[in-house]
KEKE-3310 file (N, C-alpha, C; in steps of 0.2 Angstrom, whole numbers, plus 5000, padded with zeros to 4 digits):
npx = (5003:5004:5006:5004:5006:4992:4995:5005:4997:4987:4998:5003:4994:4990:5001:4994:4982:4986:4995:4983:4977:4984:4988:4982:4979:4981:4978:4987:4982:4990:4997:4986:4977:4964:4957:4957:4960:4956:4961:4946:4942:4936)
npy = (4993:5011:5026:5043:5061:5075:5087:5080:5072:5082:5087:5078:5072:5066:5052:5051:5041:5032:5024:5021:5010:5000:4995:4998:5016:5028:5042:5056:5068:5081:5068:5061:5048:5054:5048:5033:5025:5010:4997:4997:4981:4979)
npz = (5002:4998:5002:5002:5005:5008:5001:4992:4986:4978:4971:4960:4954:4944:4941:4955:4951:4942:4953:4961:4954:4952:4966:4980:4989:5000:5007:5016:5027:5038:5047:5049:5041:5028:5013:5008:4991:4984:4971:4959:4950:4936)
capx = (4998:5005:5005:5003:5005:4987:5000:5009:4995:4986:5003:5003:4989:4990:5002:4990:4978:4991:4996:4977:4973:4989:4987:4978:4982:4978:4982:4985:4983:4989:4999:4979:4972:4956:4955:4960:4957:4956:4959:4944:4942:4932)
capy = (4999:5019:5032:5053:5067:5077:5090:5078:5069:5087:5090:5071:5068:5059:5048:5045:5039:5028:5021:5016:5008:4996:4995:5002:5022:5032:5048:5059:5076:5081:5063:5056:5048:5054:5046:5028:5021:5004:4996:4989:4974:4976)
capz = (4999:4995:5008:5002:5008:5002:4997:4987:4978:4975:4967:4957:4956:4940:4947:4960:4949:4943:4956:4962:4945:4955:4971:4987:4991:5005:5007:5024:5029:5045:5048:5048:5034:5026:5012:5004:4986:4983:4964:4955:4945:4933)
cpx = (5004:5003:5006:5001:4999:4990:5004:5006:4992:4992:5006:4998:4987:4995:5000:4986:4982:4991:4990:4975:4980:4989:4983:4982:4979:4983:4979:4986:4983:4992:4990:4977:4964:4955:4962:4955:4960:4957:4952:4945:4936:4934)
cpy = (5007:5025:5038:5056:5072:5082:5087:5073:5074:5089:5081:5067:5062:5052:5046:5040:5031:5022:5015:5013:5000:4992:5000:5008:5024:5039:5052:5064:5075:5075:5057:5054:5049:5051:5035:5025:5015:5003:4997:4986:4976:4972)
cpz = (4999:4999:5006:5006:5004:4997:4990:4982:4972:4967:4961:4956:4946:4941:4950:4956:4944:4947:4960:4955:4949:4961:4977:4989:4997:5005:5015:5023:5036:5049:5050:5043:5034:5020:5008:4999:4987:4975:4963:4950:4942:4927)
residu = (UNK:UNK:UNK:UNK:UNK:UNK:UNK:UNK:UNK:UNK:UNK:UNK:UNK:UNK:UNK:UNK:UNK:UNK:UNK:UNK:UNK:UNK:UNK:UNK:UNK:UNK:UNK:UNK:UNK:UNK:UNK:UNK:UNK:UNK:UNK:UNK:UNK:UNK:UNK:UNK:UNK:UNK)
# end
């Protein structure tokens, strides 16, 4: 699972979307997890 800061996720949104297709991604703001993306299986 990849963990990103909210600012990094904002600045690298394309990379975030690519990563979220392959593995779960958590986004943290001030050290607290605020969003958790999980790849969907279509």
